[in-house]
C-alpha positions as CSV (number, residue, x, y, z in Angstrom):
1,M,175.3,47.7,91.0
2,Q,174.7,47.6,95.2
3,L,175.0,49.6,97.7
4,V,175.6,48.7,101.1
5,A,176.2,50.2,104.4
6,V,179.7,48.7,106.0
7,P,180.3,50.3,109.1
8,A,183.5,52.3,110.0
9,A,185.2,50.4,111.9
10,E,185.0,47.5,109.5
11,T,187.0,48.9,106.9
12,G,189.3,50.1,109.6
13,E,189.4,53.6,109.2
14,G,188.4,56.3,112.0
15,N,190.0,56.2,115.4
16,G,188.3,53.2,116.7
17,P,185.1,51.5,117.3
18,L,181.7,54.0,117.1
19,P,179.2,54.2,119.8
20,A,176.4,51.9,118.7
21,F,173.7,54.3,118.1
22,L,176.2,55.9,115.7
23,D,176.6,52.7,113.7
24,Y,173.6,53.1,111.6
25,P,174.1,56.0,109.0
26,V,170.7,57.6,108.4
27,L,170.1,58.6,112.5
28,P,170.6,62.1,112.4
29,H,173.7,63.8,114.4
30,I,172.3,64.7,118.1
31,G,173.1,68.4,117.3
32,E,170.4,68.2,114.6
33,L,168.4,65.8,116.5
34,V,168.2,69.0,119.2
35,F,167.8,71.9,116.8
36,G,164.7,69.9,114.9
37,F,163.1,69.6,118.4
38,L,163.4,73.4,118.8
39,V,162.5,74.8,115.8
40,F,159.3,72.2,116.4
41,F,158.4,73.5,119.1
42,V,158.9,77.2,118.5
43,L,157.5,76.2,115.5
44,Y,154.4,74.6,118.1
45,F,154.4,77.8,120.1
46,V,153.8,80.3,117.8
47,V,151.1,78.0,115.7
48,R,149.4,77.6,118.8
49,K,149.7,81.3,119.8
50,Y,148.7,83.1,116.6
51,V,147.6,81.0,114.3
52,V,144.9,78.6,115.8
53,P,143.4,81.6,117.9
54,R,143.4,83.3,114.3
55,L,141.7,80.3,112.9
56,E,139.4,79.7,115.8
57,E,138.1,83.4,115.1
58,M,137.4,82.9,111.7
59,Y,135.8,79.7,112.0
60,A,133.2,81.2,114.6
61,E,132.8,83.9,112.3
62,R,132.1,81.7,109.4
63,T,129.8,79.5,111.4
64,A,127.4,82.5,112.8
65,L,127.4,83.9,109.3
66,I,126.3,80.5,108.3
67,E,123.8,80.1,111.5
68,G,123.0,84.1,110.5
69,G,122.0,82.9,107.1
70,I,120.5,79.6,107.9
71,A,118.0,81.9,110.1
72,K,117.9,85.0,107.4
73,A,116.9,81.7,105.2
74,E,114.5,80.6,107.6
75,A,112.9,84.1,108.4
76,A,112.8,84.3,104.5
77,Q,110.4,81.4,104.3
78,A,108.4,81.5,107.4
79,E,107.3,85.1,105.6
80,A,107.0,83.6,102.2
81,S,104.4,80.9,103.7
82,A,102.7,83.3,105.6
83,A,102.6,85.9,102.3
84,R,101.3,82.3,100.4
85,D,98.6,81.9,103.4
86,R,97.7,85.6,102.7
87,Y,97.4,85.2,99.4
88,Q,95.4,82.0,99.7
89,A,93.2,83.6,101.8
90,E,93.1,86.3,99.5
91,L,91.7,83.9,97.0
92,A,89.7,82.6,98.5
93,E,87.8,85.2,100.0
94,A,87.8,86.9,96.1
95,R,86.1,83.5,94.9
96,S,83.6,83.7,97.8
97,E,83.0,87.2,96.9
98,R,82.5,86.2,92.8
99,A,80.8,83.8,93.9
100,R,77.8,86.1,95.8
101,I,78.0,89.1,93.3
102,I,77.2,85.8,90.8
103,A,74.4,84.9,92.8
104,A,73.3,88.2,93.1
105,A,73.4,88.9,89.7
106,Q,71.6,86.1,88.8
107,E,69.2,86.7,91.5
108,E,68.7,90.2,90.1
109,A,68.4,88.9,86.5
110,T,65.4,86.7,87.5
111,V,63.7,89.3,88.8
112,V,64.7,91.3,86.0
113,A,63.2,88.8,83.7
114,A,60.2,88.4,85.8
115,E,59.5,91.9,86.0
116,I,60.0,92.0,81.9
117,R,57.9,89.3,81.2
118,R,55.0,90.5,83.5
119,K,55.3,93.7,81.4
120,A,54.9,92.3,78.4
121,V,52.2,89.8,79.6
122,E,50.7,93.0,80.6
123,E,51.3,95.3,77.2
124,A,50.2,91.8,75.6
125,E,46.9,92.0,77.8
126,R,46.3,95.3,76.7
127,I,47.5,95.1,73.1
128,T,44.5,92.0,73.0
129,A,42.1,93.9,74.7
130,A,42.6,97.0,72.9
131,A,42.7,94.9,69.6
132,S,39.4,92.9,70.7
133,A,38.2,96.4,71.1
134,Q,39.1,97.5,67.8
135,I,37.9,94.3,66.0
136,H,34.6,94.3,68.1
137,A,33.9,98.6,67.3
138,E,34.6,97.8,63.1
139,R,32.3,94.3,63.3
140,Q,29.8,96.6,65.1
141,Q,30.4,99.6,62.4
142,A,30.3,96.8,59.6
143,L,27.2,95.6,61.0
144,V,26.0,98.8,60.9
145,Q,27.0,99.8,57.8
146,L,26.1,96.5,56.6
147,R,22.3,96.7,57.7
148,A,22.3,100.3,56.2
149,E,23.3,99.1,52.8
150,V,21.3,95.6,53.2
151,G,18.1,97.6,54.2
152,T,18.8,100.2,51.1
153,L,19.4,97.3,48.6
154,A,15.8,95.2,50.4
155,I,13.9,98.5,49.8
156,D,15.2,99.1,46.6
157,L,14.7,95.3,45.7
158,A,11.2,95.0,48.0
159,G,9.9,98.2,45.9
160,R,10.7,97.0,42.5
161,I,9.1,93.3,43.6
162,V,6.4,95.0,45.0
163,G,6.0,98.1,43.1
164,E,5.2,100.3,45.2
165,S,7.5,103.3,46.3
166,L,8.8,102.7,50.1
167,E,9.9,106.6,50.3
168,N,8.4,106.7,53.5
169,E,10.9,106.2,56.8
170,A,8.6,104.7,58.8
171,R,7.7,101.8,56.2
172,R,11.0,101.6,55.1
173,S,12.5,101.0,58.5
174,G,9.9,98.4,59.5
175,V,10.2,96.7,56.0
176,V,13.9,96.4,56.5
177,D,13.8,95.3,60.2
178,R,11.4,92.6,59.5
179,F,13.6,91.7,56.3
180,L,17.2,91.5,58.5
181,A,14.9,88.9,61.1
182,D,13.8,86.9,58.4
183,L,18.0,86.6,57.4
184,E,18.6,86.3,61.2
185,A,16.4,83.2,61.4
186,M,17.4,81.6,58.5
187,P,19.7,78.8,60.2
188,S,22.7,78.9,57.4
189,G,22.6,82.7,56.8
190,R,21.4,82.2,52.9
191,V,18.8,83.7,51.0
192,S,16.5,80.5,49.4
């Protein structure tokens, strides 16, 4: 089913022909049109007078808040950057201090090690000298004891071989000295 708009003049209804602008049924009446314009202008005035300034104020507050937040963020970032730079500087200073302490400790260790070596060498030389002196003294003592024992044995042996007694001290020491000189004169030190 199709609906077709038919003007009232064609249908024969009404008082006569209608003005041309009323020929279309979708057009509003003049009263409605005037009322719509009045309401529109009242609403426009209210929105412009009360709503738009409030919106502009909220927009300005929001903009200020955002800009303040950005400024705070930039300040915080600058502060963090400065703190990082201070931390890096302190870290570099600590590293250089550590290197200086290590170098000083190594120097001190070298000095202490040299001192310990020097003392050890001195102690070793002292011990060696003492041992050498002790060995020399013991050797001399052993030689004296050996000479005495060899002398006694030589006198006893000489007394048996010669058949005479070597009781006299002067004679005895002369015989012993001669015997020992003969022993020392031999190239290998052996008696044949």
